[in-house]
Biopython code that builds the backbone (N, CA, C, O; Angstrom):
import numpy as np
from Bio.PDB.StructureBuilder import StructureBuilder

atoms = [
    (1, "UNK", "N", (2.062, -7.865, 15.071)),
    (1, "UNK", "CA", (3.083, -7.069, 14.483)),
    (1, "UNK", "C", (3.114, -5.735, 13.920)),
    (1, "UNK", "O", (2.520, -5.583, 12.853)),
    (2, "UNK", "N", (3.640, -4.842, 14.390)),
    (2, "UNK", "CA", (3.529, -3.715, 13.980)),
    (2, "UNK", "C", (4.559, -3.615, 12.335)),
    (2, "UNK", "O", (5.479, -4.290, 11.875)),
    (3, "UNK", "N", (3.993, -2.723, 11.987)),
    (3, "UNK", "CA", (4.564, -2.511, 10.252)),
    (3, "UNK", "C", (3.720, -3.432, 9.321)),
    (3, "UNK", "O", (3.861, -3.081, 8.149)),
    (4, "UNK", "N", (3.046, -4.296, 9.442)),
    (4, "UNK", "CA", (2.243, -5.012, 8.354)),
    (4, "UNK", "C", (1.613, -3.990, 7.337)),
    (4, "UNK", "O", (1.850, -4.122, 6.136)),
    (5, "UNK", "N", (0.695, -2.822, 7.870)),
    (5, "UNK", "CA", (0.619, -1.675, 6.883)),
    (5, "UNK", "C", (1.587, -1.536, 5.827)),
    (5, "UNK", "O", (1.412, -1.688, 4.618)),
    (6, "UNK", "N", (2.568, -1.245, 6.415)),
    (6, "UNK", "CA", (3.942, -0.869, 5.358)),
    (6, "UNK", "C", (4.179, -1.797, 4.618)),
    (6, "UNK", "O", (3.990, -1.490, 3.441)),
    (7, "UNK", "N", (4.618, -3.131, 4.819)),
    (7, "UNK", "CA", (4.879, -3.973, 4.093)),
    (7, "UNK", "C", (3.867, -4.518, 3.143)),
    (7, "UNK", "O", (4.186, -5.073, 2.092)),
    (8, "UNK", "N", (2.450, -4.317, 3.602)),
    (8, "UNK", "CA", (1.556, -4.276, 2.282)),
    (8, "UNK", "C", (1.312, -3.448, 1.238)),
    (8, "UNK", "O", (0.849, -3.601, 0.108)),
    (9, "UNK", "N", (1.819, -2.340, 2.006)),
    (9, "UNK", "CA", (1.949, -0.937, 0.855)),
    (9, "UNK", "C", (2.913, -1.038, 0.257)),
    (9, "UNK", "O", (2.720, -0.746, -0.922)),
    (10, "UNK", "N", (3.878, -1.309, 0.466)),
    (10, "UNK", "CA", (5.037, -1.438, -0.172)),
    (10, "UNK", "C", (5.383, -2.693, -1.600)),
    (10, "UNK", "O", (6.126, -2.693, -2.582)),
    (11, "UNK", "N", (4.266, -3.754, -0.941)),
    (11, "UNK", "CA", (4.271, -5.123, -1.684)),
    (11, "UNK", "C", (3.143, -4.491, -2.614)),
    (11, "UNK", "O", (3.026, -5.198, -3.615)),
    (12, "UNK", "N", (2.452, -3.630, -2.629)),
    (12, "UNK", "CA", (1.397, -2.974, -3.854)),
    (12, "UNK", "C", (2.233, -2.355, -4.686)),
    (12, "UNK", "O", (1.988, -2.495, -5.884)),
    (13, "UNK", "N", (3.163, -1.701, -4.378)),
    (13, "UNK", "CA", (3.785, -0.343, -5.039)),
    (13, "UNK", "C", (4.543, -1.070, -5.792)),
    (13, "UNK", "O", (4.465, -0.906, -7.010)),
    (14, "UNK", "N", (5.707, -2.312, -5.095)),
    (14, "UNK", "CA", (6.656, -2.699, -6.104)),
    (14, "UNK", "C", (6.029, -3.451, -7.182)),
    (14, "UNK", "O", (6.446, -3.278, -8.327)),
    (15, "UNK", "N", (4.962, -4.363, -6.927)),
    (15, "UNK", "CA", (4.365, -5.220, -7.533)),
    (15, "UNK", "C", (3.989, -4.570, -9.069)),
    (15, "UNK", "O", (4.429, -4.983, -10.142)),
    (16, "UNK", "N", (3.042, -3.428, -8.856)),
    (16, "UNK", "CA", (2.660, -2.575, -9.923)),
    (16, "UNK", "C", (4.156, -1.779, -10.798)),
    (16, "UNK", "O", (4.652, -1.819, -11.924)),
    (17, "UNK", "N", (4.409, -1.148, -9.590)),
    (17, "UNK", "CA", (5.690, -0.413, -10.615)),
    (17, "UNK", "C", (6.982, -1.434, -11.547)),
    (17, "UNK", "O", (7.686, -1.119, -12.506)),
    (18, "UNK", "N", (6.905, -2.429, -10.943)),
    (18, "UNK", "CA", (8.191, -3.138, -11.494)),
    (18, "UNK", "C", (9.243, -2.579, -11.738)),
    (18, "UNK", "O", (9.912, -3.027, -12.669)),
    (19, "UNK", "N", (9.769, -1.331, -10.926)),
    (19, "UNK", "CA", (11.048, -0.802, -10.863)),
    (19, "UNK", "C", (10.998, 0.403, -11.768)),
    (19, "UNK", "O", (12.063, 0.910, -12.122)),
    (20, "UNK", "N", (9.756, 0.942, -12.203)),
    (20, "UNK", "CA", (9.106, 1.986, -13.351)),
    (20, "UNK", "C", (8.875, 3.182, -11.987)),
    (20, "UNK", "O", (8.088, 2.931, -11.074)),
    (21, "UNK", "N", (9.639, 4.398, -12.034)),
    (21, "UNK", "CA", (9.385, 5.083, -11.006)),
    (21, "UNK", "C", (7.899, 6.370, -11.324)),
    (21, "UNK", "O", (7.214, 7.002, -10.519)),
    (22, "UNK", "N", (7.887, 6.328, -12.624)),
    (22, "UNK", "CA", (6.716, 6.724, -13.025)),
    (22, "UNK", "C", (5.150, 5.999, -12.268)),
    (22, "UNK", "O", (4.358, 6.640, -11.578)),
    (23, "UNK", "N", (5.064, 4.954, -12.532)),
    (23, "UNK", "CA", (4.522, 3.662, -12.270)),
    (23, "UNK", "C", (4.458, 4.171, -10.714)),
    (23, "UNK", "O", (3.571, 4.876, -10.235)),
    (24, "UNK", "N", (5.627, 3.640, -10.025)),
    (24, "UNK", "CA", (5.631, 3.933, -8.597)),
    (24, "UNK", "C", (4.770, 5.296, -7.933)),
    (24, "UNK", "O", (4.033, 5.342, -6.948)),
    (25, "UNK", "N", (5.159, 6.298, -8.836)),
    (25, "UNK", "CA", (4.500, 7.581, -8.149)),
    (25, "UNK", "C", (2.930, 7.475, -8.618)),
    (25, "UNK", "O", (2.133, 7.734, -7.716)),
    (26, "UNK", "N", (2.436, 7.176, -9.735)),
    (26, "UNK", "CA", (1.402, 7.050, -9.958)),
    (26, "UNK", "C", (0.452, 6.119, -9.188)),
    (26, "UNK", "O", (-0.767, 6.223, -9.058)),
    (27, "UNK", "N", (1.434, 5.025, -8.624)),
    (27, "UNK", "CA", (0.371, 3.994, -7.747)),
    (27, "UNK", "C", (0.554, 4.749, -6.399)),
    (27, "UNK", "O", (-0.359, 4.400, -5.650)),
    (28, "UNK", "N", (1.243, 5.501, -5.896)),
    (28, "UNK", "CA", (1.194, 6.129, -4.974)),
    (28, "UNK", "C", (-0.021, 7.123, -4.806)),
    (28, "UNK", "O", (-0.859, 6.822, -3.956)),
    (29, "UNK", "N", (-0.159, 8.050, -5.393)),
    (29, "UNK", "CA", (-1.219, 8.948, -5.929)),
    (29, "UNK", "C", (-2.489, 8.041, -5.909)),
    (29, "UNK", "O", (-3.332, 8.519, -5.150)),
    (30, "UNK", "N", (-2.874, 6.926, -6.484)),
    (30, "UNK", "CA", (-3.850, 5.918, -6.793)),
    (30, "UNK", "C", (-4.046, 5.744, -4.956)),
    (30, "UNK", "O", (-5.073, 6.118, -4.390)),
    (31, "UNK", "N", (-3.173, 5.281, -4.412)),
    (31, "UNK", "CA", (-3.610, 4.971, -2.975)),
    (31, "UNK", "C", (-3.692, 6.149, -2.196)),
    (31, "UNK", "O", (-4.106, 5.904, -1.063)),
    (32, "UNK", "N", (-3.469, 7.217, -2.385)),
    (32, "UNK", "CA", (-3.747, 8.366, -1.503)),
    (32, "UNK", "C", (-5.123, 8.796, -1.964)),
    (32, "UNK", "O", (-5.893, 9.331, -1.166)),
    (33, "UNK", "N", (-5.608, 8.485, -3.788)),
    (33, "UNK", "CA", (-7.068, 9.035, -3.658)),
    (33, "UNK", "C", (-8.008, 7.803, -3.136)),
    (33, "UNK", "O", (-9.221, 7.969, -3.007)),
    (34, "UNK", "N", (-7.312, 6.439, -2.817)),
    (34, "UNK", "CA", (-8.421, 5.939, -2.174)),
    (34, "UNK", "C", (-8.385, 6.015, -0.592)),
    (34, "UNK", "O", (-9.092, 5.372, 0.183)),
    (35, "UNK", "N", (-7.621, 6.739, -0.352)),
    (35, "UNK", "CA", (-7.623, 7.186, 1.300)),
    (35, "UNK", "C", (-6.322, 6.441, 1.806)),
    (35, "UNK", "O", (-6.283, 6.649, 3.019)),
    (36, "UNK", "N", (-5.503, 5.856, 1.520)),
    (36, "UNK", "CA", (-4.314, 5.644, 2.276)),
    (36, "UNK", "C", (-3.099, 6.033, 1.811)),
    (36, "UNK", "O", (-2.570, 5.601, 0.786)),
    (37, "UNK", "N", (-2.512, 7.096, 2.781)),
    (37, "UNK", "CA", (-1.425, 7.936, 2.617)),
    (37, "UNK", "C", (-0.335, 6.983, 2.636)),
    (37, "UNK", "O", (-0.392, 6.418, 3.728)),
    (38, "UNK", "N", (0.663, 6.518, 1.929)),
    (38, "UNK", "CA", (1.815, 5.692, 2.268)),
    (38, "UNK", "C", (2.982, 6.046, 3.394)),
    (38, "UNK", "O", (3.587, 5.315, 4.177)),
    (39, "UNK", "N", (3.048, 7.549, 3.135)),
    (39, "UNK", "CA", (3.844, 8.235, 4.042)),
    (39, "UNK", "C", (3.198, 8.074, 5.183)),
    (39, "UNK", "O", (4.161, 8.033, 5.949)),
    (40, "UNK", "N", (2.345, 7.964, 5.792)),
    (40, "UNK", "CA", (1.669, 7.665, 7.249)),
    (40, "UNK", "C", (2.155, 6.533, 8.065)),
    (40, "UNK", "O", (2.182, 6.570, 9.295)),
    (41, "UNK", "N", (2.589, 5.391, 7.255)),
    (41, "UNK", "CA", (2.760, 4.371, 7.579)),
    (41, "UNK", "C", (4.292, 4.070, 7.887)),
    (41, "UNK", "O", (4.916, 4.683, 7.020)),
    (42, "UNK", "N", (5.095, 3.474, 8.639)),
    (42, "UNK", "CA", (6.157, 2.986, 9.070)),
    (42, "UNK", "C", (6.310, 1.840, 9.681)),
    (42, "UNK", "O", (5.315, 1.303, 10.169)),
    (43, "UNK", "N", (7.676, 1.187, 9.787)),
    (43, "UNK", "CA", (7.660, -0.174, 10.319)),
    (43, "UNK", "C", (7.462, -0.526, 11.509)),
    (43, "UNK", "O", (7.687, -1.659, 11.933)),
    (44, "UNK", "N", (6.867, 0.738, 12.394)),
    (44, "UNK", "CA", (6.663, 1.088, 14.037)),
    (44, "UNK", "C", (5.150, 1.377, 13.919)),
    (44, "UNK", "O", (4.588, 1.684, 14.970)),
    (45, "UNK", "N", (4.269, 1.312, 12.575)),
    (45, "UNK", "CA", (3.364, 1.766, 12.860)),
    (45, "UNK", "C", (2.264, 0.760, 13.464)),
    (45, "UNK", "O", (2.501, -0.419, 13.205)),
    (46, "UNK", "N", (0.924, 1.043, 14.340)),
    (46, "UNK", "CA", (0.457, -0.221, 14.825)),
    (46, "UNK", "C", (-0.303, -0.820, 13.458)),
    (46, "UNK", "O", (-0.315, -0.302, 12.341)),
    (47, "UNK", "N", (-0.864, -1.930, 13.837)),
    (47, "UNK", "CA", (-1.701, -2.662, 12.661)),
    (47, "UNK", "C", (-3.160, -2.482, 13.090)),
    (47, "UNK", "O", (-3.628, -3.095, 14.049)),
    (48, "UNK", "N", (-3.719, -1.793, 12.496)),
    (48, "UNK", "CA", (-5.187, -1.477, 12.839)),
    (48, "UNK", "C", (-6.066, -2.391, 11.452)),
    (48, "UNK", "O", (-5.922, -2.138, 10.255)),
    (49, "UNK", "N", (-6.868, -3.358, 11.982)),
    (49, "UNK", "CA", (-7.073, -4.320, 11.237)),
    (49, "UNK", "C", (-8.403, -3.380, 10.461)),
    (49, "UNK", "O", (-8.878, -4.000, 9.509)),
    (50, "UNK", "N", (-8.853, -2.444, 10.635)),
    (50, "UNK", "CA", (-9.602, -1.810, 9.472)),
    (50, "UNK", "C", (-9.013, -1.171, 8.257)),
    (50, "UNK", "O", (-9.630, -1.074, 7.196)),
    (51, "UNK", "N", (-7.523, -0.640, 8.494)),
    (51, "UNK", "CA", (-6.720, -0.478, 7.358)),
    (51, "UNK", "C", (-6.078, -1.223, 7.025)),
    (51, "UNK", "O", (-5.369, -0.814, 6.105)),
    (52, "UNK", "N", (-5.818, -2.730, 7.432)),
    (52, "UNK", "CA", (-5.100, -3.556, 7.039)),
    (52, "UNK", "C", (-6.463, -4.481, 5.929)),
    (52, "UNK", "O", (-6.169, -5.246, 5.010)),
    (53, "UNK", "N", (-7.837, -4.140, 6.339)),
    (53, "UNK", "CA", (-8.638, -4.878, 5.257)),
    (53, "UNK", "C", (-9.147, -3.907, 3.942)),
    (53, "UNK", "O", (-9.525, -4.267, 2.827)),
    (54, "UNK", "N", (-9.011, -2.586, 4.494)),
    (54, "UNK", "CA", (-9.086, -1.454, 3.372)),
    (54, "UNK", "C", (-7.811, -1.611, 2.339)),
    (54, "UNK", "O", (-7.963, -1.541, 1.119)),
    (55, "UNK", "N", (-6.453, -1.845, 3.016)),
    (55, "UNK", "CA", (-5.334, -1.863, 1.865)),
    (55, "UNK", "C", (-5.252, -3.390, 1.182)),
    (55, "UNK", "O", (-4.468, -3.567, 0.250)),
    (56, "UNK", "N", (-6.257, -4.709, 1.774)),
    (56, "UNK", "CA", (-6.370, -5.808, 1.081)),
    (56, "UNK", "C", (-7.372, -5.848, -0.161)),
    (56, "UNK", "O", (-7.226, -6.475, -1.211)),
    (57, "UNK", "N", (-8.646, -4.845, 0.304)),
    (57, "UNK", "CA", (-9.447, -4.391, -0.827)),
    (57, "UNK", "C", (-8.680, -3.853, -2.181)),
    (57, "UNK", "O", (-8.949, -4.276, -3.306)),
    (58, "UNK", "N", (-7.592, -2.766, -1.873)),
    (58, "UNK", "CA", (-7.197, -1.921, -2.767)),
    (58, "UNK", "C", (-6.426, -2.566, -3.497)),
    (58, "UNK", "O", (-6.275, -2.176, -4.655)),
    (59, "UNK", "N", (-5.662, -3.833, -2.983)),
    (59, "UNK", "CA", (-4.619, -4.708, -3.632)),
    (59, "UNK", "C", (-5.416, -5.484, -4.456)),
    (59, "UNK", "O", (-4.941, -5.762, -5.557)),
    (60, "UNK", "N", (-6.493, -5.886, -4.185)),
    (60, "UNK", "CA", (-7.443, -6.427, -5.052)),
    (60, "UNK", "C", (-8.076, -5.668, -6.175)),
    (60, "UNK", "O", (-7.945, -6.211, -7.272)),
    (61, "UNK", "N", (-8.649, -4.685, -6.157)),
    (61, "UNK", "CA", (-8.522, -3.610, -7.294)),
    (61, "UNK", "C", (-7.527, -3.668, -7.960)),
    (61, "UNK", "O", (-7.691, -3.733, -9.178)),
    (62, "UNK", "N", (-6.326, -3.668, -7.492)),
    (62, "UNK", "CA", (-5.154, -3.406, -8.319)),
    (62, "UNK", "C", (-4.677, -4.770, -9.019)),
    (62, "UNK", "O", (-3.727, -4.762, -9.802)),
    (63, "UNK", "N", (-5.326, -5.848, -8.728)),
    (63, "UNK", "CA", (-4.779, -7.074, -8.965)),
    (63, "UNK", "C", (-3.078, -7.685, -8.604)),
    (63, "UNK", "O", (-2.178, -8.118, -9.324)),
    (64, "UNK", "N", (-3.196, -7.487, -7.335)),
    (64, "UNK", "CA", (-2.011, -7.686, -6.647)),
    (64, "UNK", "C", (-2.331, -8.459, -5.462)),
    (64, "UNK", "O", (-3.372, -8.347, -4.815)),
    (65, "UNK", "N", (-1.188, -9.403, -5.171)),
    (65, "UNK", "CA", (-1.120, -10.158, -3.900)),
    (65, "UNK", "C", (-0.247, -9.444, -3.087)),
    (65, "UNK", "O", (0.840, -8.985, -3.438)),
    (66, "UNK", "N", (-0.972, -9.333, -1.529)),
    (66, "UNK", "CA", (-0.302, -9.042, -0.372)),
    (66, "UNK", "C", (-0.393, -10.231, 0.806)),
    (66, "UNK", "O", (0.173, -10.074, 1.887)),
]
sb = StructureBuilder()
sb.init_structure("model")
sb.init_model(0)
sb.init_chain("A")
sb.init_seg("    ")
for serial, (resi, resn, name, xyz) in enumerate(atoms, 1):
    if name == "N":
        sb.init_residue(resn, " ", resi, " ")
    sb.init_atom(name, np.array(xyz, "f"), 0.0, 1.0, " ", f" {name:<3s}", serial, name[0])
structure = sb.get_structure()
């Protein structure tokens, strides 16, 4: 299923931000610092198992469910 990474990243951002644009921006920056650029992934991006695992580890670090 293409786009799974995008959905996971969006879930992390929305769960952490809860509608707060400042927290959303901060979360995007933290993802960048951890090696994931949210802007690089779209709904048609291929699902790379290594990236999916990395995003899952980041979600665990942020204490959110994906």
